[in-house]
C-alpha positions in Angstrom: -48.4 -35.7 76.2 -49.3 -32.6 74.1 -48.2 -32.6 70.5 -48.2 -30.0 67.7 -49.2 -31.4 64.3 -48.3 -29.1 61.4 -50.3 -29.8 58.3 -52.8 -31.6 60.6 -55.7 -30.6 58.3 -54.2 -32.7 55.4 -54.6 -36.3 54.4 -51.9 -38.0 56.5 -51.7 -35.4 59.2 -55.5 -35.7 60.0 -55.2 -39.4 60.3 -52.3 -39.0 62.7 -54.5 -36.6 64.8 -57.1 -39.4 65.1 -54.4 -41.8 66.2 -53.0 -39.4 68.8 -56.4 -38.7 70.3 -57.1 -42.5 70.4 -53.9 -42.8 72.4 -55.2 -40.2 74.8 -52.7 -37.4 73.8 -53.6 -33.8 73.5 -53.3 -32.3 70.0 -52.9 -28.8 68.6 -53.2 -28.6 64.8 -51.2 -25.9 62.9 -52.3 -25.3 59.3 -52.7 -22.5 56.7 -55.6 -24.4 55.0 -54.0 -23.8 51.6 -54.7 -27.5 50.8 -56.0 -29.0 54.1 -59.7 -29.2 55.1 -61.3 -27.4 58.0 -63.7 -30.2 58.5 -60.8 -32.5 59.3 -59.8 -30.4 62.3 -63.2 -30.2 64.0 -63.0 -30.7 67.8 -59.3 -29.9 68.0 -57.4 -26.7 68.9 -56.3 -25.1 65.6 -53.7 -22.5 64.9 -54.1 -21.0 61.5 -50.7 -19.6 60.3 -48.4 -19.8 57.3 -45.1 -21.3 58.3 -43.3 -19.1 55.8 -44.1 -16.1 58.1 -41.6 -16.4 61.0 -43.1 -13.4 62.9 -46.6 -14.8 62.7 -45.4 -18.3 63.6 -43.4 -17.0 66.6 -46.4 -14.9 67.8 -48.8 -17.8 67.5 -46.5 -20.3 69.4 -44.5 -18.2 71.7 -44.2 -19.6 75.3 -46.3 -22.7 74.2 -45.1 -26.1 75.4 -45.3 -29.2 73.3 -43.8 -32.6 74.0 -43.0 -32.9 70.4 -43.8 -31.8 66.8 -45.1 -33.9 64.0 -44.2 -32.0 60.8 -46.4 -32.6 57.8 -46.8 -29.1 56.5 -45.4 -29.0 53.0 -46.2 -28.6 49.3 -46.2 -32.1 47.7 -47.2 -32.0 44.0 -44.3 -33.2 41.9 -45.5 -31.5 38.7 -46.3 -28.2 40.5 -42.9 -28.3 42.2 -41.2 -28.0 38.8 -43.4 -25.1 37.8 -43.1 -23.2 41.1 -39.7 -24.1 42.6 -39.6 -20.9 44.6 -42.9 -21.7 46.3 -41.7 -25.1 47.2 -38.3 -24.0 48.6 -40.0 -21.2 50.5 -42.8 -23.3 52.0 -40.9 -26.6 52.5 -37.4 -25.5 53.4 -37.8 -22.0 54.8 -41.0 -23.0 56.5 -39.2 -25.9 58.2 -36.3 -23.6 59.3 -38.9 -21.2 60.8 -40.5 -24.0 62.6 -37.2 -25.3 64.0 -36.3 -21.7 65.1 -39.6 -21.4 67.1 -39.2 -25.0 68.4 -35.7 -24.3 69.8 -36.8 -21.0 71.3 -39.6 -22.8 73.2 -37.6 -25.9 74.1 -39.5 -28.5 72.1 -36.9 -31.2 71.6 -38.6 -34.0 69.5 -39.7 -33.9 65.8 -41.1 -36.6 63.6 -40.9 -35.4 60.0 -43.0 -36.5 57.0 -40.4 -37.2 54.3 -40.7 -39.2 51.1 -39.1 -41.9 49.0 -38.7 -39.2 46.4 -35.3 -38.4 48.1 -33.9 -41.5 46.4 -34.7 -40.6 42.8 -34.4 -43.4 40.2 -34.0 -46.8 42.0 -30.8 -48.7 41.7 -32.1 -51.8 43.6 -35.2 -54.0 43.5 -36.0 -52.9 47.1 -34.8 -49.5 48.3 -33.1 -49.3 51.7 -32.0 -46.2 53.6 -28.4 -46.4 52.3 -29.6 -46.1 48.7 -28.0 -43.1 47.0 -29.9 -39.9 47.5 -30.5 -38.3 44.1 -34.0 -36.7 43.8 -35.2 -36.2 40.2 -37.7 -33.4 40.9 -37.9 -30.2 43.0 -40.3 -31.8 45.5 -37.8 -34.5 46.3 -35.0 -31.9 46.4 -36.9 -29.9 49.1 -37.7 -32.9 51.2 -34.0 -33.9 51.2 -33.1 -30.4 52.1 -35.6 -30.6 55.0 -34.0 -33.8 56.2 -30.5 -32.3 56.1 -31.7 -29.2 58.0 -33.1 -31.4 60.8 -29.9 -33.4 60.9 -27.9 -30.1 61.3 -30.2 -28.9 64.1 -29.8 -32.3 65.8 -26.0 -32.0 65.5 -26.3 -28.8 67.5 -27.6 -31.0 70.3 -31.0 -29.2 70.3 -33.4 -31.6 68.6 -34.0 -35.3 68.3 -35.7 -36.2 65.0 -36.9 -39.1 62.9 -37.4 -38.6 59.1 -40.0 -41.1 57.8 -39.6 -41.8 54.1 -43.0 -42.9 52.8 -43.7 -44.8 49.7 -47.3 -44.6 48.4 -49.7 -43.7 51.1 -53.3 -44.8 50.4 -56.5 -45.9 52.1 -58.7 -44.1 54.6 -60.4 -44.1 58.0 -63.9 -43.7 56.5 -65.8 -44.4 59.7 -64.1 -41.3 61.2 -64.9 -39.3 58.1 -61.3 -39.1 57.0 -59.8 -39.9 53.6 -57.8 -38.6 50.6 -59.2 -35.5 49.0 -56.7 -33.4 47.0 -57.5 -30.9 44.3 -56.0 -31.7 41.9 -55.9 -35.3 42.7 -52.7 -37.0 41.4 -52.7 -40.3 43.2 -53.7 -43.5 41.4 -56.2 -45.2 43.8 -58.4 -42.1 44.5 -58.4 -41.2 40.8 -59.6 -44.8 39.9 -62.3 -44.6 42.5 -63.4 -41.1 41.5 -64.0 -42.5 38.0 -65.9 -45.5 39.5 -67.9 -43.1 41.6 -69.3 -41.4 38.5 -67.0 -38.4 38.0 -66.6 -37.5 34.4 -62.8 -37.5 34.3 -60.4 -39.5 32.1 -58.6 -42.4 33.7 -55.3 -43.1 32.0 -52.7 -45.8 32.6 -49.4 -44.2 31.7 -47.5 -46.8 29.8 -48.1 -50.6 29.4 -44.7 -51.5 27.9 -42.5 -51.4 31.0 -40.2 -54.3 31.8 -42.6 -55.7 34.5 -44.9 -58.8 34.5 -47.9 -56.9 33.0 -46.1 -54.0 31.4 -47.3 -51.4 34.0 -45.4 -49.6 36.7 -45.0 -51.3 40.1 -45.4 -49.3 43.4 -45.4 -50.0 47.1 -48.7 -49.0 48.8 -49.1 -48.5 52.5 -52.3 -47.9 54.4 -52.5 -44.4 56.0 -53.5 -45.9 59.3 -50.3 -48.0 59.3 -48.4 -44.8 58.6 -50.1 -43.1 61.6 -49.0 -46.1 63.8 -45.4 -45.7 62.7 -45.5 -42.0 63.6 -46.6 -42.8 67.1 -43.9 -45.4 67.5 -41.3 -43.0 66.1 -42.2 -40.3 68.6 -42.2 -42.8 71.5 -38.7 -44.0 70.4 -37.4 -40.5 70.4 -38.6 -40.0 74.0 -36.9 -43.2 75.0 -33.5 -42.8 73.3 -33.4 -39.7 71.2 -31.0 -39.4 68.2 -31.5 -38.7 64.5 -33.0 -41.4 62.3 -34.1 -41.9 58.7 -36.5 -44.8 58.2 -38.4 -46.1 55.2 -42.1 -46.8 55.6 -43.6 -49.3 53.0 -45.2 -52.7 52.7 -42.2 -54.2 50.9 -44.7 -55.5 48.4 -45.0 -54.2 44.8 -48.3 -53.9 43.0 -48.7 -52.9 39.3 -51.1 -50.3 38.0 -53.2 -53.1 36.5 -53.3 -55.0 39.8 -54.4 -51.8 41.6 -57.1 -51.3 38.9 -58.3 -54.9 39.4 -58.4 -54.5 43.2 -60.5 -51.4 42.8 -62.9 -53.1 40.4 -63.3 -55.9 42.9 -64.1 -53.5 45.7 -66.5 -51.5 43.5 -68.1 -54.7 42.0 -67.9 -53.4 38.4 -65.4 -52.7 35.6 -63.8 -49.3 35.6 -63.3 -47.7 32.1 -59.8 -46.5 31.4 -57.4 -45.6 28.6 -53.8 -46.5 27.9 -51.5 -43.5 27.4 -47.8 -43.1 26.8 -45.2 -43.3 29.6 -44.8 -40.2 31.8 -41.2 -38.9 31.7 -39.2 -39.9 34.8 -41.5 -42.8 35.9 -39.3 -45.7 37.0 -40.7 -49.2 36.4 -40.5 -50.3 40.0 -40.4 -48.5 43.4 -40.6 -50.9 46.4 -39.4 -50.3 50.0 -37.0 -52.2 52.1 -38.6 -51.3 55.5 -36.6 -53.7 57.6 -34.9 -50.9 59.5 -38.4 -49.6 60.7 -39.2 -53.1 61.8 -35.9 -53.3 63.8 -35.9 -49.8 65.3 -39.6 -49.2 65.8 -40.9 -52.8 66.0 -43.4 -51.8 63.3 -44.7 -53.5 60.2 -47.7 -52.9 58.0 -50.8 -54.8 59.1 -53.3 -53.8 56.4 -53.2 -55.4 52.9 -54.1 -54.1 49.5 -57.7 -55.2 49.8 -58.1 -53.3 53.1 -56.5 -50.2 51.5 -58.8 -50.2 48.5 -62.0 -51.1 50.4 -61.4 -48.3 52.9 -60.7 -45.9 50.1 -63.9 -46.9 48.3 -66.0 -46.4 51.4 -64.4 -43.0 51.8 -65.0 -42.0 48.2 -68.7 -42.8 48.6 -68.8 -40.5 51.6 -66.8 -37.8 49.8 -69.3 -37.8 46.9 -72.1 -37.0 49.4 -70.0 -34.1 50.8 -69.5 -32.5 47.4 
């Protein structure tokens, strides 16, 4: 099979490219490199284009055949989304509409979409299932939900089969393949802890230690990026077998507090990691944990890598990343 991976120079997209190649598929990466890394695309066909530009997208992809599209290309910083809502709607929603227009023109009938648990907003259950109310609390979540609804509408036309995969907290790396998490600015907990451990002169703050949780810090569901990649392969294979439109959670169904993550990082590093305690961030719920039973049922998929594997792989990658700086 030959697949198009939009955003394939990014963190999760580049790990999927590795998984596709390992499964002996042909891959074409589409990216504008606004946040992705060119080194992550070495050895692959790359189309550099901004998905907001329909004419350029159409020109780059006209009369190309792909057996499916994995769609990762999106702006994804929650704070920035509130500051630049037009950018997020233009890139995420309009960009997806442009991609679907070109896909339909060229007869590509299968799409696996990188969605997010942010579509749910504040949790109303200990474990969040797909039937949880959809009520995003930030612009980023709003745009991802709009993208899901756009794909559903296209599917209802009978032109596209799609799976929307709602991730919880992606983490970890494939360090032996020179892949890992590298965002600027970095907003995710595990890489920020490990950057501090690696010697970067940056503050490390735990935001709130007075939540109604066992140790007072927020609890989140972490999933290894390689498990995510495996779920994408299974989702595309399912679409080829039976088609349809599906929304599925991807998570470990296990919650870890910020203090537990810090402790796991200290164990991987072999030393204490200095940090400060700050006030709560507005809008941070105490607990976000997935109910991923539908993914297990529909895709025959479950996470296979635990927190230790996530943190150890991320630490190996961080040491490589420091050399690349």
